[in-house]
C-alpha positions as CSV (number, residue, x, y, z in Angstrom):
1,M,324.6,189.3,156.8
2,E,320.9,189.0,157.4
3,R,320.5,186.9,154.2
4,E,323.3,184.5,155.3
5,K,321.8,184.2,158.7
6,L,318.4,183.3,157.2
7,K,320.1,180.7,154.9
8,K,321.8,179.1,157.9
9,L,318.5,179.0,159.8
10,A,316.7,177.4,156.8
11,A,319.5,174.8,156.4
12,A,319.3,173.9,160.1
13,G,315.6,173.5,159.8
14,V,315.9,171.2,156.8
15,A,318.5,169.1,158.7
16,K,316.3,168.9,161.8
17,K,313.4,167.7,159.7
18,R,315.5,165.1,158.0
19,G,316.8,163.9,161.4
20,A,313.3,163.6,162.7
21,S,312.2,161.8,159.6
22,S,315.1,159.3,159.9
23,R,314.3,158.7,163.6
24,S,310.6,158.1,162.7
25,A,311.6,155.6,160.0
26,Q,313.9,153.8,162.4
27,A,311.1,153.6,165.0
28,A,308.7,152.2,162.5
29,R,311.2,149.6,161.4
30,V,311.9,148.5,165.0
31,E,308.1,148.3,165.6
32,K,307.8,146.0,162.6
33,I,310.7,143.8,163.9
34,F,309.0,143.2,167.2
35,E,305.6,142.7,165.6
36,R,307.2,139.8,163.6
37,F,308.8,138.4,166.8
38,A,305.5,138.6,168.6
39,A,303.6,136.9,165.8
40,A,306.2,134.1,165.6
41,M,306.4,133.5,169.3
42,P,303.7,135.2,171.3
43,E,304.8,133.9,174.7
44,P,308.6,133.4,174.7
45,K,310.2,131.6,177.6
46,G,313.7,131.6,179.1
47,E,315.5,128.3,178.9
48,L,316.9,128.2,182.5
49,E,315.1,125.7,184.6
50,Y,313.9,126.7,188.1
51,V,311.2,125.9,190.6
52,N,310.7,129.3,192.4
53,N,312.1,132.8,192.5
54,F,315.0,131.8,194.7
55,T,316.1,129.0,192.3
56,L,315.6,131.4,189.4
57,L,318.0,133.8,191.0
58,V,320.6,131.0,191.7
59,A,320.3,129.7,188.1
60,V,320.9,133.1,186.6
61,V,323.9,133.7,188.9
62,L,325.3,130.3,187.8
63,S,324.6,131.0,184.1
64,A,327.3,133.8,183.9
65,Q,329.9,132.7,181.3
66,A,328.1,129.3,181.0
67,T,325.3,127.9,178.8
68,D,321.8,127.4,179.9
69,V,322.0,123.7,178.9
70,G,325.1,123.2,181.1
71,V,323.5,125.0,184.1
72,N,320.3,123.0,183.8
73,K,322.2,119.7,183.9
74,A,323.7,120.8,187.2
75,T,320.7,122.4,188.8
76,R,318.2,119.6,188.2
77,T,319.7,117.6,191.1
78,L,320.7,120.7,193.1
79,F,317.3,122.2,193.2
80,A,315.7,118.8,194.1
81,I,317.5,119.1,197.5
82,A,318.2,122.8,197.9
83,D,315.2,125.0,196.7
84,S,315.4,127.5,199.5
85,P,318.1,129.7,201.0
86,E,318.0,127.7,204.2
87,K,318.5,124.4,202.4
88,M,321.3,125.9,200.2
89,L,323.0,127.2,203.3
90,A,322.8,123.8,204.9
91,L,324.4,122.2,201.8
92,G,327.4,124.4,202.4
93,E,330.0,125.9,200.1
94,A,331.8,122.6,199.6
95,G,328.6,120.6,199.0
96,L,327.3,123.2,196.5
97,A,330.6,123.3,194.7
98,E,330.5,119.5,194.3
99,K,327.0,119.8,192.8
100,I,328.0,122.5,190.2
101,K,331.5,121.6,189.4
102,T,330.6,121.1,185.7
103,I,329.9,124.8,185.5
104,G,332.6,127.3,184.8
105,L,334.0,129.3,187.7
106,Y,332.1,126.9,190.0
107,R,334.1,127.7,193.2
108,T,333.5,131.4,192.9
109,K,329.8,130.8,192.1
110,A,329.4,128.4,195.0
111,R,330.8,131.1,197.4
112,N,328.5,133.7,196.0
113,V,325.4,131.5,196.1
114,I,326.1,130.6,199.8
115,A,326.7,134.3,200.6
116,L,323.5,135.5,198.8
117,S,321.5,132.7,200.5
118,R,322.7,134.0,203.9
119,A,321.8,137.6,202.9
120,L,318.3,136.6,201.7
121,I,317.7,134.9,205.1
122,S,319.0,137.8,207.2
123,D,317.7,140.8,205.1
124,H,314.8,139.7,202.9
125,G,312.8,137.0,204.8
126,S,314.3,134.3,202.6
127,Q,312.7,135.8,199.5
128,A,314.2,137.1,196.3
129,P,313.7,140.9,196.5
130,N,311.8,142.7,193.8
131,S,313.9,145.8,193.5
132,R,317.0,146.4,191.4
133,E,318.9,148.0,194.3
134,A,318.3,145.1,196.6
135,L,319.2,142.5,194.0
136,E,322.4,144.1,192.9
137,A,323.5,144.3,196.6
138,L,323.5,140.5,196.7
139,P,326.8,138.7,196.2
140,G,327.3,137.6,192.6
141,V,324.4,139.7,191.3
142,G,325.0,142.4,188.7
143,R,322.8,144.5,186.5
144,K,322.2,141.7,183.9
145,T,321.2,139.1,186.6
146,A,318.9,141.6,188.3
147,N,317.2,142.5,185.0
148,V,316.5,138.8,184.3
149,V,315.1,138.2,187.7
150,L,313.0,141.3,187.7
151,N,311.6,140.4,184.3
152,I,310.8,136.7,184.8
153,A,309.9,136.6,188.5
154,F,308.1,140.0,188.8
155,G,307.0,140.9,185.3
156,A,309.1,144.1,185.1
157,E,309.8,145.5,181.7
158,T,313.5,145.2,182.0
159,L,315.9,144.1,179.4
160,A,319.1,142.1,180.2
161,V,321.8,142.5,177.6
162,D,323.9,139.3,177.3
163,T,326.2,138.4,174.4
164,H,323.3,137.4,172.1
165,V,321.3,140.6,172.7
166,F,324.4,142.7,172.3
167,R,325.3,141.0,169.0
168,V,321.7,141.1,167.6
169,S,321.1,144.7,168.6
170,N,324.3,146.0,167.0
171,R,324.0,143.7,163.9
172,I,320.5,144.3,162.7
173,P,320.8,147.1,164.1
174,I,318.2,148.0,166.6
175,A,320.3,150.0,169.0
176,K,324.0,150.3,168.7
177,G,326.3,150.5,171.7
178,R,329.9,149.9,172.7
179,N,328.9,148.1,175.9
180,P,325.9,146.4,177.4
181,L,324.6,149.4,179.2
182,E,324.7,151.6,176.1
183,V,322.8,148.9,174.2
184,E,320.2,148.4,177.0
185,T,319.6,152.2,177.2
186,G,319.1,152.4,173.4
187,L,316.8,149.4,173.3
188,V,314.6,150.7,176.1
189,K,314.3,154.0,174.3
190,I,313.3,152.6,170.9
191,I,311.3,149.4,171.6
192,P,307.5,150.1,171.8
193,A,306.2,149.8,175.3
194,R,303.8,147.0,174.4
195,F,306.7,144.7,173.5
196,M,309.0,145.4,176.5
197,R,307.7,142.5,178.6
198,H,309.0,139.9,176.2
199,A,311.7,141.8,174.3
200,H,314.5,140.3,176.4
201,H,313.6,136.8,175.4
202,W,312.8,137.5,171.8
203,L,316.3,139.0,171.3
204,I,318.1,136.2,173.2
205,L,316.3,133.4,171.4
206,H,316.7,135.1,168.0
207,G,320.5,135.4,168.7
208,R,320.8,131.9,170.0
209,Y,319.0,130.1,167.2
210,T,318.8,132.4,164.1
211,C,321.1,135.4,164.2
212,K,324.1,133.2,165.4
213,A,327.5,134.7,165.8
214,R,329.4,132.8,163.0
215,A,326.7,131.5,160.7
216,P,323.4,133.5,160.9
217,S,320.5,131.6,159.4
218,C,319.3,134.5,157.3
219,G,317.3,132.2,155.0
220,V,314.8,131.4,157.7
221,C,314.9,134.7,159.6
222,V,311.5,136.3,160.1
223,I,312.9,139.8,159.9
224,A,315.5,139.3,157.1
225,D,313.9,142.0,154.9
226,L,314.1,144.5,157.9
227,C,317.7,143.6,158.8
228,Q,320.5,146.0,157.6
229,F,323.4,143.6,158.3
230,A,325.9,144.0,155.5
231,D,326.9,140.4,155.5
232,K,323.5,138.7,155.3
233,T,323.6,135.3,153.7
234,V,320.5,135.9,151.6
């Protein structure tokens, strides 16, 4: 009995070492991935256009289930006349809806933007708040939107998981997950701290222009040799 117990303990120790070794190798691989991203694009930028933190918040709210290109086309004229909560409120729900009618779900989004403008005036001195709790309490603002605003406006090391980030993280893979929160949690755990400030943008841009959904451009991918996607095109 004692001999069997020792064998089981020895086997468990080997398995533990193998698991630790595997995690170490994965961490090293992820670090190389982000080193490549950083070398290729040291200062990545989001593609939504804005003029201040308020308009950034509005642009991100409008971008839900819409493209950045489509949102930018609508907000160029909108932000020229409504770049503060007071001006947005003066425009009114109907006036705002008319300005953003080319964007999907524009009626709901107009209602939310007017409501969040009112909340910013009454509760936050007309400024976009810099806390997740306060942002997520605003109409039309969820975790993803809050993460984007915290990252871009306030330099927080947050990571918003949109469709591009979700696909890339599961495909390469970096951190697998069944939903955005699982992927976000996994990414935050494994991405080295020094890369967290820009990780959100690197992953989005990689998914948008290289690791595309239907036809990934593996031949020009800077991390092709580190990618474990079974259907790579190279």
